[in-house]
Backbone as CSV, one residue per row, in Angstrom:
resi,resn,N_x,N_y,N_z,CA_x,CA_y,CA_z,C_x,C_y,C_z
1,MET,65.722,59.608,70.112,65.913,58.528,69.477,64.506,58.986,68.152
2,THR,63.634,59.308,68.667,62.282,59.989,68.163,62.737,60.701,66.945
3,THR,63.761,61.697,67.347,64.035,63.143,66.323,65.402,62.568,65.395
4,GLY,65.610,61.472,66.114,67.083,61.131,64.937,66.783,60.312,63.877
5,LEU,65.238,59.303,64.535,64.706,58.377,62.887,63.838,59.247,62.103
6,ILE,63.027,60.621,62.512,62.734,61.832,61.944,63.504,61.895,60.872
7,ILE,64.862,62.635,61.442,65.384,63.260,60.517,66.064,62.230,59.313
8,ILE,66.592,61.270,59.545,66.666,59.935,59.041,65.825,59.849,57.646
9,LEU,64.338,59.876,58.335,63.119,59.897,57.129,63.364,60.935,55.831
10,LEU,63.425,62.558,57.126,63.041,63.368,55.928,64.895,63.041,55.105
11,LEU,65.869,62.836,55.518,66.924,62.493,54.346,66.765,61.336,52.903
12,VAL,66.048,60.443,53.741,65.460,59.073,52.779,64.596,59.825,51.695
13,LEU,64.044,60.664,51.975,63.059,61.523,51.366,63.478,62.427,50.420
14,CYS,64.623,63.131,50.872,64.752,64.393,50.138,66.224,64.698,49.685
15,LEU,67.402,63.551,49.707,68.224,63.804,49.332,68.327,63.363,48.319
16,PRO,67.583,62.136,47.678,68.188,61.474,46.156,67.389,62.544,45.716
17,PHE,66.646,63.378,45.689,65.924,64.957,44.567,67.264,66.265,44.526
18,LEU,67.491,66.035,46.038,68.623,67.375,45.681,69.899,67.157,45.335
19,LEU,70.692,65.860,46.003,72.017,65.791,45.599,72.169,64.318,44.080
20,LYS,73.078,64.914,43.644,73.006,64.108,42.128,74.161,62.860,42.735
21,THR,75.277,62.889,43.543,75.818,62.114,44.157,75.070,61.100,44.804
22,VAL,74.007,61.251,45.590,73.230,60.486,46.550,71.938,59.527,45.300
23,GLU,71.647,60.547,44.482,70.742,59.835,43.496,71.651,58.759,42.287
24,ARG,72.662,58.998,42.385,73.793,57.946,41.251,74.297,56.625,42.180
25,ASN,74.014,56.695,43.603,74.813,55.861,44.279,73.414,55.792,45.538
26,LEU,71.970,55.162,45.373,70.939,55.491,45.922,71.168,53.970,46.481
27,GLU,71.631,52.790,46.583,71.522,52.215,47.205,72.497,51.984,48.030
28,ILE,73.427,52.508,47.875,74.506,52.625,49.192,74.064,53.561,49.927
29,PHE,73.652,54.591,49.547,73.001,55.317,50.530,71.837,54.853,51.756
30,LEU,71.159,54.400,50.693,69.797,53.780,51.782,70.395,52.714,52.730
31,SER,71.238,51.659,52.226,72.038,50.726,53.391,73.179,51.547,54.321
32,ILE,73.474,52.802,53.853,74.238,53.725,54.978,72.703,54.277,55.998
33,MET,72.101,54.786,55.495,70.895,55.002,56.480,70.120,54.186,57.281
34,GLY,70.302,52.808,56.471,69.655,51.453,57.099,70.537,51.198,58.576
35,VAL,71.715,51.349,58.209,72.715,51.090,59.709,72.167,51.858,60.473
36,LEU,72.163,53.428,60.479,72.407,54.399,61.148,70.575,54.213,61.810
37,ALA,69.953,54.395,61.216,68.624,54.253,61.915,68.535,53.017,62.387
38,ALA,69.238,51.782,62.248,69.258,50.472,63.357,70.050,51.203,64.775
39,ILE,70.754,51.938,64.579,71.606,51.789,65.567,70.982,53.190,66.516
40,ILE,70.500,54.138,65.986,69.835,55.196,66.815,68.504,54.723,67.464
41,SER,67.800,53.593,66.623,66.663,52.922,67.196,67.023,51.937,68.535
42,GLY,68.196,51.445,68.161,68.574,50.449,69.191,68.163,49.105,68.898
43,VAL,68.444,48.528,68.058,67.641,47.427,66.917,68.616,47.120,66.453
44,LEU,69.594,47.281,66.788,70.829,46.725,65.617,71.224,45.563,66.555
45,ASN,71.186,44.268,66.103,71.728,43.219,66.714,71.892,41.901,66.000
46,ARG,72.446,41.140,66.667,72.929,39.919,65.482,71.948,39.217,64.771
47,GLU,70.452,39.208,65.313,69.815,38.711,64.634,69.366,39.662,63.525
48,LEU,69.103,40.971,63.942,68.622,41.926,62.644,69.911,41.729,61.534
49,ILE,71.040,41.784,61.972,71.690,41.788,61.096,71.972,40.700,60.270
50,ARG,71.543,39.755,60.870,71.118,37.974,60.354,70.000,38.384,59.209
51,GLN,69.301,39.106,59.591,68.415,39.129,58.785,68.401,40.297,57.570
52,ALA,69.168,40.860,57.738,69.671,42.076,56.724,70.566,41.490,55.324
53,VAL,71.218,40.716,56.263,72.419,40.166,55.109,71.458,39.036,54.575
54,THR,70.510,38.073,54.769,69.711,36.717,54.220,68.684,37.294,53.519
55,ASP,67.762,38.147,54.236,66.436,38.840,53.165,66.815,39.123,51.890
56,PRO,68.000,40.014,51.764,67.775,40.418,50.061,68.250,38.901,49.332
57,LEU,68.891,37.731,49.807,69.294,36.848,48.909,68.264,36.384,47.752
58,ASN,67.161,36.058,48.236,66.256,35.242,46.947,66.161,36.071,46.064
59,ILE,66.103,37.409,46.597,65.493,38.529,45.179,66.444,38.672,44.284
60,THR,67.795,38.753,45.017,69.080,39.287,44.216,69.250,38.113,43.054
61,LEU,68.996,36.957,43.948,69.234,35.494,43.427,68.513,35.644,41.837
62,ALA,66.827,35.600,42.211,66.037,35.806,41.331,66.219,36.449,40.296
63,VAL,66.763,38.087,40.282,66.745,39.256,39.383,68.352,38.461,38.577
64,PHE,69.029,37.922,39.670,70.063,37.495,38.589,70.183,36.698,37.629
65,ILE,69.643,35.263,38.046,69.055,34.169,37.298,68.295,34.748,35.922
66,SER,67.262,35.684,36.286,66.603,36.094,35.484,66.832,36.898,34.076
67,SER,68.296,37.995,35.204,68.497,39.084,33.917,69.611,38.043,32.696
68,LEU,70.363,36.889,33.277,71.285,35.946,32.370,70.412,35.203,31.514
69,LEU,68.863,34.636,31.675,68.044,34.117,30.983,67.930,35.068,30.216
70,PHE,67.376,36.335,30.392,66.879,37.138,29.065,67.916,38.131,27.951
71,LYS,69.364,37.409,29.003,70.762,37.855,28.361,70.862,36.869,27.202
72,TRP,71.032,35.595,27.552,70.778,34.548,26.843,69.658,34.528,25.528
73,LEU,68.696,34.575,25.827,66.756,34.353,24.989,66.817,35.450,24.454
74,LYS,67.607,36.447,24.524,67.055,38.138,24.013,66.842,37.606,22.655
75,GLU,67.358,37.250,21.772,66.827,37.457,20.346,65.165,36.777,20.369
76,PRO,65.368,35.378,20.224,63.582,34.688,20.554,62.664,35.436,21.385
77,ILE,63.346,36.103,22.320,62.079,37.112,23.094,61.518,38.074,22.133
78,GLU,63.033,38.959,21.772,62.719,40.275,20.854,61.849,39.604,19.353
79,HIS,61.947,37.926,19.190,60.950,37.530,17.799,59.744,37.687,18.289
80,GLY,59.536,37.027,19.288,58.133,36.646,19.842,57.593,37.785,19.912
81,MET,58.222,38.860,20.682,57.300,40.334,20.934,57.283,41.056,19.693
82,LEU,57.950,40.855,18.564,57.669,41.334,17.359,56.543,40.704,16.683
83,LYS,56.550,39.419,16.570,55.463,38.606,16.016,54.267,39.279,16.798
84,VAL,54.074,39.272,18.189,52.896,39.662,18.787,52.603,40.848,18.326
85,ARG,53.205,41.840,18.342,53.140,43.267,17.967,52.990,43.526,16.427
86,GLN,53.214,42.703,15.483,52.469,42.686,14.026,51.029,43.020,14.481
87,TYR,50.289,42.444,14.977,48.411,42.532,15.211,48.336,43.372,16.122
88,MET,49.098,44.562,16.790,48.553,45.580,17.373,49.565,46.692,17.594
89,SER,49.275,48.002,17.377,49.996,48.861,17.802,50.923,49.020,19.132
90,ILE,51.934,49.836,19.239,52.564,49.538,20.199,51.857,50.227,21.413
91,HIS,50.740,51.351,21.111,50.326,52.063,21.914,48.898,50.959,22.797
92,ILE,48.566,50.361,21.700,47.573,48.907,22.441,48.565,48.196,23.018
93,PHE,49.579,47.387,22.460,50.319,46.438,23.158,50.887,46.902,24.645
94,LEU,51.053,48.188,24.606,51.824,48.620,26.199,50.671,48.789,27.271
95,VAL,48.771,48.986,26.443,48.002,48.947,27.656,47.871,47.473,28.002
96,VAL,47.768,46.653,26.583,47.689,45.202,27.172,48.946,44.556,28.395
97,ILE,50.114,44.885,27.962,50.492,44.808,28.899,50.451,44.866,30.424
98,ILE,50.407,46.298,30.828,50.119,46.599,32.226,49.039,45.915,32.537
99,VAL,48.092,45.801,31.809,46.906,44.943,32.627,47.011,43.754,32.810
100,VAL,47.571,42.905,31.801,48.027,41.401,31.934,49.001,41.079,32.806
101,ILE,49.847,41.621,32.926,51.002,41.692,34.096,50.689,41.887,35.078
102,GLY,49.765,43.103,35.569,49.231,43.255,36.704,48.376,42.517,37.299
103,LEU,47.425,41.486,36.426,46.582,40.370,37.105,46.992,38.833,37.075
104,LEU,48.518,38.691,36.258,49.110,37.539,36.070,50.390,37.781,37.687
105,SER,50.133,39.163,37.931,51.378,38.962,39.340,51.220,38.591,40.452
106,SER,50.202,38.294,40.744,49.784,37.533,42.003,50.175,35.933,41.683
107,LEU,50.258,35.654,40.490,50.495,34.319,40.342,51.847,33.325,40.037
108,ILE,52.735,34.665,39.286,54.040,34.486,39.037,55.009,35.540,40.017
109,THR,54.186,36.049,40.874,54.975,37.209,41.873,55.664,38.175,41.307
110,ALA,55.416,38.899,42.101,55.804,40.609,41.936,57.186,40.746,41.291
111,ILE,58.112,39.886,41.729,58.951,40.208,41.579,59.738,39.989,39.610
112,ILE,59.139,38.380,39.281,59.128,37.782,38.417,58.726,38.837,37.045
113,SER,57.325,39.622,37.691,56.029,40.392,36.543,57.126,41.715,36.397
114,ALA,57.821,41.746,37.125,58.760,43.054,36.764,59.840,42.900,36.321
115,ILE,60.611,41.833,36.539,61.429,41.064,35.391,61.077,41.153,34.006
116,VAL,59.906,40.553,33.792,59.558,40.371,32.347,59.333,41.880,32.065
117,LEU,58.590,42.533,32.841,57.841,44.070,32.410,59.544,44.632,31.946
118,VAL,60.269,44.524,32.283,61.301,45.365,31.757,62.534,44.887,30.419
119,SER,62.276,43.238,30.863,62.692,42.852,29.225,62.064,43.201,28.230
120,ILE,60.940,43.391,28.243,59.481,43.512,27.322,60.109,44.811,26.861
121,ILE,59.556,46.432,28.180,60.079,47.012,27.816,61.160,47.417,26.565
122,SER,62.197,46.845,27.415,63.697,47.601,26.964,63.623,47.344,25.318
123,ILE,62.701,46.491,24.632,63.230,46.364,23.713,62.264,46.796,22.600
124,LEU,61.038,47.635,22.947,60.100,48.474,22.438,61.190,49.883,22.022
125,PRO,60.525,49.979,20.584,61.407,51.482,20.289,60.346,52.360,20.396
126,ILE,60.110,52.925,21.954,59.376,53.807,22.380,60.531,55.369,22.997
127,ASP,59.966,56.063,22.945,60.458,57.274,23.456,60.646,57.048,25.126
128,ARG,61.871,57.928,25.652,61.890,57.831,27.243,60.821,58.301,27.964
129,LYS,60.073,59.231,27.487,59.059,59.577,28.473,57.965,59.007,28.530
130,THR,57.592,57.974,27.444,56.608,57.450,27.302,56.991,55.962,28.409
131,GLU,58.351,55.549,27.972,59.074,54.196,28.281,58.906,54.486,30.097
132,ILE,58.891,55.924,30.619,59.089,55.886,32.003,57.451,55.791,32.663
133,ARG,56.876,56.525,31.592,55.149,56.108,32.238,54.597,54.725,32.235
134,ALA,55.007,53.950,30.892,54.631,52.773,30.858,55.004,52.166,32.301
135,VAL,56.084,52.437,32.429,56.833,51.342,34.108,55.798,51.562,34.893
136,VAL,55.976,52.960,35.335,55.580,53.456,36.476,53.978,53.019,36.816
137,LEU,53.336,53.231,35.310,51.930,52.463,35.837,51.585,50.972,35.936
138,SER,53.047,50.327,34.905,52.606,48.600,35.218,53.316,48.589,37.068
139,CYS,54.388,49.204,36.963,54.422,49.228,38.879,53.254,49.520,40.222
140,PHE,52.692,50.095,39.192,51.369,50.050,40.196,50.462,49.515,39.776
141,SER,50.279,48.587,38.834,49.400,47.643,38.057,49.942,46.393,38.941
142,ILE,51.262,46.006,39.004,51.745,45.003,39.283,51.617,45.380,41.031
143,GLY,52.014,46.479,41.790,51.506,46.361,43.237,50.241,45.669,43.613
144,PHE,49.047,46.387,42.698,47.466,45.889,42.974,47.248,44.288,42.780
145,GLY,47.899,43.673,41.616,47.915,42.852,40.859,48.365,41.263,42.642
146,SER,49.496,42.169,42.774,50.126,41.085,43.457,49.804,40.827,45.030
147,VAL,48.727,41.541,45.392,48.403,41.157,46.841,47.313,40.286,47.105
148,LEU,47.070,39.603,45.891,45.454,38.846,45.628,46.039,37.528,46.104
149,THR,47.374,37.049,46.274,47.531,35.979,47.091,48.820,36.056,47.625
150,PRO,49.301,34.961,48.829,50.017,35.074,49.520,51.517,34.812,48.589
151,ILE,51.663,34.288,47.922,52.700,34.367,46.846,53.026,35.483,46.349
152,GLY,52.172,36.274,45.921,52.333,37.797,44.998,53.953,38.278,45.717
153,GLU,53.222,39.022,47.029,54.407,39.692,47.052,54.736,40.013,48.939
154,PRO,56.055,40.236,49.639,55.977,40.344,50.865,54.744,40.678,51.800
155,LEU,54.282,41.771,51.218,52.970,42.298,51.614,51.780,41.492,52.297
156,ALA,51.365,40.534,50.704,50.141,39.959,51.091,50.849,38.584,51.763
157,THR,52.063,37.843,51.973,52.733,36.987,52.546,52.462,37.182,54.033
158,ILE,52.548,38.597,54.687,52.691,38.843,55.578,51.391,38.802,56.375
159,THR,50.183,39.519,55.543,49.086,39.862,56.120,48.435,38.728,56.370
160,THR,48.600,37.656,55.049,47.992,36.263,55.625,48.508,35.813,56.350
161,ASN,49.787,35.386,56.723,50.218,35.290,58.123,49.528,35.485,59.236
162,LYS,49.791,36.983,59.471,49.210,37.796,60.827,47.885,37.143,60.991
163,LEU,47.110,37.257,60.118,45.674,36.777,60.265,45.415,35.462,59.915
164,ASN,46.070,34.647,60.161,45.848,33.289,60.178,44.690,33.015,59.065
165,ALA,45.039,33.673,57.590,43.642,33.237,56.547,44.026,32.101,56.070
166,ASP,43.327,31.744,55.059,43.561,30.913,53.842,44.347,31.440,52.604
167,PHE,44.447,31.022,51.794,44.887,30.971,50.549,44.578,32.569,49.820
168,PHE,43.240,32.129,49.753,42.099,33.238,48.839,41.664,33.832,49.759
169,TYR,41.995,34.130,51.367,41.583,35.214,51.534,41.547,36.535,51.361
170,LEU,42.778,37.413,51.071,42.750,38.453,50.406,42.372,38.477,49.198
171,PHE,42.153,37.590,48.122,40.879,37.581,47.089,39.772,38.139,47.535
172,GLN,39.238,37.318,48.702,37.850,37.860,48.910,37.791,39.236,49.319
173,LEU,38.599,39.776,50.079,39.036,41.053,51.036,38.588,42.008,50.043
174,VAL,39.915,41.809,49.311,39.631,43.240,48.328,40.045,42.749,46.865
175,GLY,39.897,42.038,46.107,39.606,41.350,44.971,39.243,42.039,43.616
176,LYS,37.654,42.452,44.057,36.962,43.289,43.423,37.241,44.582,43.061
177,GLU,37.921,44.810,44.510,38.844,46.765,44.019,39.983,46.757,43.208
178,VAL,40.697,45.206,43.381,42.168,45.325,42.800,42.200,45.128,41.665
179,ILE,40.955,44.112,41.027,40.576,43.933,39.487,40.341,45.214,38.968
180,ILE,39.107,45.599,39.748,39.091,47.001,38.875,40.158,48.121,38.659
181,ALA,40.644,48.418,40.121,41.751,49.234,40.076,42.720,48.783,38.612
182,VAL,43.853,47.445,38.775,43.887,47.498,37.416,43.109,47.535,35.818
183,LEU,42.517,47.060,35.661,41.702,48.098,34.343,41.627,48.880,34.301
184,ALA,41.149,49.733,35.583,41.225,51.448,35.438,42.688,51.300,35.207
185,ILE,43.732,51.532,35.536,44.938,51.804,35.191,45.363,51.843,33.825
186,GLY,44.767,50.560,33.360,44.468,50.487,31.932,44.143,51.256,30.979
187,VAL,42.739,51.732,31.530,42.107,52.545,30.360,42.930,54.199,30.851
188,PHE,43.132,54.308,31.878,44.063,55.496,32.070,45.588,55.829,31.306
189,ALA,46.000,54.660,31.209,47.027,54.394,30.119,47.178,54.288,28.949
190,PHE,45.675,53.701,28.375,45.338,54.243,27.133,45.277,55.796,26.530
191,PHE,44.538,56.739,27.655,44.886,57.987,27.141,45.911,58.792,27.591
192,PHE,46.378,57.960,28.329,47.767,58.996,28.939,48.970,58.720,28.377
193,LEU,49.305,57.359,27.549,50.402,56.903,27.166,50.491,57.419,25.797
194,LYS,51.600,58.595,25.037,51.464,58.776,23.533,52.811,58.390,23.148
195,PRO,52.891,56.820,22.758,53.799,56.749,22.748,54.780,57.232,21.223
196,LYS,55.956,57.475,20.945,56.651,58.058,19.740,57.748,57.056,19.365
197,ARG,57.800,56.116,17.956,58.531,55.874,17.815,60.291,55.995,17.778
198,THR,60.819,55.822,18.301,62.253,56.041,18.256,63.526,55.270,17.838
199,GLU,63.788,55.342,16.811,64.791,54.158,16.020,66.602,54.133,16.899
200,GLU,66.715,55.795,17.186,67.886,56.011,17.907,67.850,55.111,19.481
201,ASN,66.155,54.883,20.402,66.524,54.001,21.395,66.366,53.460,21.189
202,LEU,65.861,52.364,19.730,65.759,50.901,19.866,67.120,50.626,19.657
203,HIS,67.766,51.378,18.523,69.502,51.019,18.480,70.168,50.589,19.868
204,LYS,70.020,51.767,21.018,70.548,51.765,21.868,69.971,50.154,22.903
205,LYS,69.069,50.337,22.686,68.653,49.172,23.850,68.854,47.565,22.963
206,LYS,69.000,47.582,22.186,68.932,46.322,21.186,70.710,45.875,21.605
207,GLN,71.683,46.580,22.091,73.473,46.158,23.019,72.874,45.333,23.640
208,ALA,73.613,44.235,23.950,73.423,43.362,24.599,74.172,43.631,26.218
209,GLU,73.254,43.326,27.152,74.135,43.685,28.472,75.106,43.062,28.840
210,SER,75.874,43.292,29.315,77.346,42.268,29.626,76.938,41.921,31.003
211,PHE,78.034,40.740,31.340,77.657,40.136,32.481,78.369,40.834,33.691
212,SER,79.100,41.923,33.893,79.377,43.040,34.761,77.997,43.967,34.995
213,ASP,77.173,44.419,33.936,76.392,45.242,33.886,75.715,44.250,34.888
214,ILE,74.750,43.092,34.517,74.005,42.369,35.308,74.881,42.125,36.767
215,VAL,76.031,41.865,37.023,76.188,41.568,38.761,76.340,42.896,39.251
216,ASN,76.371,43.778,38.824,76.128,45.171,39.052,74.973,45.424,39.208
217,ARG,73.624,45.140,38.531,72.742,45.644,38.873,72.182,44.492,40.353
218,SER,72.318,43.089,40.055,72.030,42.453,40.920,72.790,42.333,42.492
219,SER,73.788,43.379,42.835,74.510,44.014,44.026,73.841,44.906,44.224
220,GLY,73.311,45.659,43.356,72.856,47.383,43.947,71.434,46.751,44.281
221,ILE,70.642,45.511,44.077,69.456,45.257,44.191,69.739,44.544,45.832
222,TYR,70.488,43.794,45.977,70.506,43.446,47.440,71.393,44.457,48.005
223,LEU,71.845,45.390,48.135,71.603,46.835,48.917,70.914,47.314,49.112
224,PHE,70.137,47.819,48.341,68.677,48.456,48.269,67.444,47.609,49.234
225,ILE,67.528,46.254,49.120,66.455,45.542,49.634,67.259,45.257,51.539
226,MET,68.335,45.490,51.340,69.137,45.260,52.810,68.843,46.464,53.149
227,GLY,69.247,47.855,53.157,68.597,49.150,53.415,67.446,49.094,53.970
228,LEU,66.690,48.547,53.433,65.125,48.522,53.404,64.403,47.919,54.639
229,THR,65.157,46.991,55.177,65.169,45.947,55.589,65.645,46.891,57.338
230,LEU,66.628,47.377,57.017,67.165,47.797,58.086,66.551,49.033,58.566
231,LEU,65.992,49.884,57.532,64.810,50.750,57.883,63.813,50.347,58.621
232,GLY,63.207,49.068,57.917,61.789,49.057,58.538,62.218,48.684,59.647
233,ALA,63.144,47.736,60.325,63.040,47.353,61.664,63.177,48.390,62.354
234,SER,63.739,49.310,61.980,64.341,50.825,62.758,62.855,51.602,63.116
235,PHE,62.197,51.379,61.982,60.576,52.157,62.462,59.796,51.664,62.941
236,GLU,59.924,50.568,62.940,58.448,49.494,63.728,58.137,49.983,64.676
237,THR,59.240,50.301,66.077,58.878,50.938,67.409,57.980,52.410,67.029
238,LEU,58.324,52.981,66.078,57.963,54.048,66.328,56.139,54.008,66.185
239,VAL,56.111,53.391,64.503,55.113,53.006,64.528,53.862,52.232,65.451
240,ASN,54.624,51.169,66.314,53.574,50.810,67.433,53.326,51.846,67.743
241,GLN,54.632,52.972,68.652,53.986,53.815,69.464,53.368,54.906,69.052
242,TYR,53.402,55.481,68.063,52.173,56.820,67.425,50.992,56.395,66.252
243,LEU,51.453,55.253,65.147,50.480,55.040,64.854,49.307,54.313,64.870
244,LEU,49.464,53.140,65.670,48.575,52.212,65.984,47.237,52.643,66.849
245,GLY,47.200,53.328,67.627,46.098,54.015,67.777,44.879,55.038,66.713
246,LEU,45.927,55.846,65.828,45.124,56.353,65.178,43.389,55.934,64.504
247,HIS,42.703,56.678,64.016,41.711,56.836,63.379,42.073,56.059,62.203
248,THR,40.985,55.316,61.344,41.299,54.146,60.325,41.685,55.272,58.982
249,GLY,41.023,56.173,59.183,41.034,57.433,58.066,42.388,58.009,57.764
250,LEU,43.219,58.722,59.351,44.140,59.082,59.310,45.210,58.212,59.027
251,LEU,45.268,56.904,59.513,45.924,55.621,59.433,46.622,55.704,57.748
252,TYR,45.316,55.646,56.998,45.380,55.644,55.754,46.017,56.415,54.933
253,TRP,45.999,57.621,55.266,46.620,58.606,54.624,48.656,58.771,54.737
254,ILE,48.422,58.331,56.891,50.099,59.063,57.160,50.684,57.140,56.193
255,ASN,50.033,56.114,56.149,50.358,55.054,55.557,51.603,55.269,54.374
256,MET,50.874,56.445,53.848,52.205,57.218,52.379,53.769,56.853,52.941
257,VAL,53.764,57.216,53.827,55.108,57.001,54.493,55.890,55.558,54.053
258,SER,55.111,54.536,53.242,55.463,53.178,52.947,56.100,53.492,51.268
259,ALA,55.654,54.747,50.973,56.670,54.991,49.386,57.767,55.049,49.803
260,VAL,58.848,54.891,51.312,59.999,55.275,51.296,60.378,53.856,52.330
261,LEU,59.750,53.117,53.309,59.882,51.987,53.982,58.812,50.907,53.341
262,ASP,59.660,50.150,53.964,59.174,48.736,52.767,57.555,48.147,53.632
263,ASN,56.353,48.467,53.074,55.274,47.991,53.458,55.205,47.191,54.269
264,ALA,55.868,45.758,53.432,55.418,44.819,54.427,55.635,44.726,56.018
265,THR,56.614,45.789,56.272,56.914,46.150,57.670,56.265,46.492,58.043
266,LEU,55.003,47.932,57.456,53.969,48.554,58.179,53.283,47.510,58.220
267,ALA,52.803,46.696,57.120,51.524,45.740,57.481,52.055,44.871,58.901
268,ALA,53.429,44.055,59.320,53.630,43.324,59.740,52.757,44.143,61.062
269,ALA,53.532,45.297,61.199,52.986,46.268,62.798,51.764,46.910,62.872
270,GLU,51.045,46.826,62.113,49.731,47.609,61.665,48.836,46.677,62.155
271,ILE,48.732,45.569,61.346,47.565,44.755,60.941,47.561,43.364,62.115
272,THR,46.420,43.341,63.002,46.071,42.294,64.048,45.122,41.893,63.467
273,PRO,44.815,40.504,64.056,43.726,39.676,63.909,42.397,40.692,64.535
274,ALA,42.870,41.291,65.560,41.630,41.821,66.110,40.921,42.958,65.711
275,MET,41.034,43.111,64.130,40.532,44.440,63.377,39.568,43.953,62.814
276,ASN,38.304,44.850,62.495,37.385,44.183,61.541,38.194,44.565,60.028
277,THR,37.139,43.914,59.255,37.277,43.653,57.835,37.558,45.093,57.314
278,GLU,36.862,46.361,57.469,36.785,47.434,56.738,38.170,47.995,57.235
279,THR,38.955,47.867,58.356,40.135,48.517,58.991,41.284,48.143,57.793
280,ILE,40.892,46.323,58.020,41.852,46.061,57.699,42.201,46.404,56.207
281,ARG,40.476,46.479,55.090,40.952,46.986,53.698,41.795,48.293,53.530
282,PHE,41.199,48.853,54.543,41.658,50.753,54.224,43.733,50.447,54.695
283,ILE,43.699,49.723,55.305,45.323,49.541,55.469,46.242,48.842,54.570
284,LEU,45.242,48.029,54.178,45.853,47.260,52.997,46.311,47.939,51.382
285,LEU,44.988,48.106,51.175,44.616,49.219,49.850,45.892,50.782,49.945
286,SER,46.079,51.260,51.241,46.758,52.449,51.487,48.297,51.983,51.158
287,LEU,48.668,51.109,51.533,49.921,50.260,51.707,50.381,50.230,50.243
288,VAL,49.631,49.199,49.594,49.437,48.863,48.105,49.669,50.169,47.085
289,ILE,48.592,51.108,47.363,49.125,52.208,46.420,49.826,52.964,46.870
290,SER,50.291,53.527,47.885,51.523,54.407,48.151,52.886,53.806,47.967
291,GLY,53.239,52.313,47.654,54.103,51.955,47.090,54.545,51.991,46.310
292,GLY,53.415,52.558,44.994,54.423,52.906,44.008,54.748,54.276,43.770
293,MET,54.663,55.000,44.465,54.693,56.228,44.476,56.156,56.819,44.191
294,LEU,57.255,55.967,45.024,58.602,56.341,44.677,59.015,54.826,44.882
295,ILE,60.532,55.288,43.872,61.254,54.049,43.716,61.692,53.125,44.973
296,PRO,61.866,53.383,46.515,62.017,52.602,47.238,60.459,51.834,47.352
297,GLY,59.748,52.028,47.157,58.347,52.051,47.931,57.861,50.641,47.616
298,ASN,58.330,49.782,46.713,58.171,48.260,46.460,59.039,47.959,45.610
299,ILE,59.114,46.436,45.521,60.080,45.828,45.135,60.361,45.880,43.485
300,PRO,59.054,45.421,42.708,59.021,46.087,41.323,59.645,47.194,40.711
301,ASN,59.433,48.257,41.579,60.218,49.729,41.259,61.581,49.494,41.347
302,ILE,61.896,49.081,41.880,63.712,49.186,42.484,63.927,48.241,41.489
303,ILE,63.616,46.905,41.027,63.632,46.241,39.842,63.852,47.064,38.816
304,SER,63.046,47.457,37.929,62.414,48.475,36.966,63.848,49.492,36.653
305,ALA,63.431,50.355,38.407,64.276,51.326,37.861,65.795,51.161,37.591
306,ASN,66.295,50.028,38.305,67.458,50.069,38.193,67.850,49.395,36.990
307,LYS,67.043,48.452,36.676,67.270,47.932,35.159,67.089,49.078,34.226
308,LEU,66.522,49.923,34.375,65.981,51.240,32.759,66.699,52.288,33.448
309,GLY,67.536,52.758,34.578,68.106,53.732,34.507,66.994,54.942,35.013
310,ILE,65.990,54.817,35.331,65.078,55.564,35.785,65.400,56.375,37.533
311,THR,65.693,57.450,37.333,66.137,58.111,38.509,65.279,58.636,39.337
312,SER,65.292,58.790,40.666,64.080,59.067,41.984,63.064,60.384,41.214
313,LYS,63.891,61.741,40.679,63.147,62.710,40.004,62.466,62.210,38.630
314,GLU,62.189,61.310,38.102,61.788,60.789,36.983,60.665,60.437,37.321
315,TRP,60.753,59.372,38.461,59.867,58.096,39.054,58.833,59.218,39.554
316,ALA,59.392,60.313,40.780,58.307,60.803,41.255,57.333,62.042,40.426
317,LYS,58.051,62.359,39.990,57.246,63.229,38.776,55.959,62.442,38.034
318,HIS,55.629,61.510,37.891,54.844,60.434,37.413,54.316,59.672,38.303
319,GLY,55.089,59.101,39.854,54.120,58.532,40.649,53.621,58.851,41.639
320,LEU,54.051,60.233,41.947,53.282,60.895,42.886,52.179,61.444,42.973
321,PRO,51.799,61.801,41.515,50.320,62.584,41.398,49.522,61.488,40.854
322,LEU,49.784,60.726,40.516,49.071,59.273,39.740,48.750,58.289,41.201
323,GLY,49.873,58.322,42.176,49.648,57.592,43.705,48.679,58.287,44.322
324,LEU,48.931,60.070,44.511,47.661,60.347,45.481,46.310,60.485,44.375
325,LEU,46.471,60.459,42.873,44.879,61.027,42.645,43.958,59.208,42.866
326,ILE,44.918,57.917,42.895,44.452,56.904,43.033,44.059,56.593,44.760
327,MET,45.152,57.343,45.252,44.425,57.173,47.021,43.387,58.114,47.202
328,SER,43.026,58.990,46.375,41.989,60.123,46.530,40.604,59.481,46.617
329,ILE,40.659,58.453,45.221,39.720,57.847,44.600,39.321,56.871,45.722
330,VAL,40.363,55.893,45.770,40.145,54.794,47.060,39.553,54.773,47.929
331,PHE,39.854,56.149,48.849,39.729,56.730,50.091,37.659,57.463,50.068
332,ILE,37.913,57.612,48.890,36.085,58.435,48.850,35.431,56.992,49.030
333,TYR,35.384,55.975,48.158,35.269,54.697,47.825,35.181,54.128,48.975
334,LEU,36.222,54.188,49.515,35.984,53.612,50.891,35.293,54.330,51.996
335,ILE,34.981,55.341,52.555,34.344,56.080,53.054,33.233,55.901,52.785
336,LEU,32.954,55.968,51.744,31.222,55.396,51.212,30.658,54.140,51.190
């Protein structure tokens, strides 16, 4: 079982970068890998099938309805953004969006934050390179911000429930670090982003989405979440068997596997009420950061990449080095 699951993990990590066919059909690939992993681990039962079928419904419905709303309200949204843009450059506007959307994500949820993000980014007349960089930075920001309340994202919900904690527990636990991290990402974005105005890109983006585009994207996200649900359940046994007894510092770095596995599942397996506060901080922050490294790591990544056509290679080119940098800085901070 262990060997089979490790092979599947390596396939999920490597094949999207090596095969164009997998890259173009990433949602189908992940769902197939999820089914295989569930069979190999012996967890594929009626309850897991029900969970895999129903878990993606809320996210898919939110994406579908929001996409329709933005399709119908495209003109007033563009008009509003243009009015705001009159008071600042695109450069500053991007920095403000990255910070504000990260701080608000714990209240409006990571899913809505991602939908708002891509709707704004898609109407800006910026070059492709800046677009990808801005989206990756924003998703790291959303990943941090959405962990502050139980309604922000599944990782926060599961952690709060497992610890039988109140609504403000996570804010008290990592609030200072999260706010500083979001602001630091904004400062980094100010120096890192070099937007170039591209009229051709603007013309392309102003073409309205068709209904079939929205249906296809929503279906893709459904398959994506279903695959992650199956993968998460399949690897839970390995996590319980091999990871829970490890030193906190080592577990911090091993948690980078949440770049391809659902970080909420890892949180459910790793975090217990018996842990001390510092250990929980190590685990929580490592899962939040590594979730931004690759597309499958977090729901905002999936929504943004799917909507804007960002490939696994394009995301990893910026997400991996940025994630490793943030993880290193936070690790030094935590051990000191």
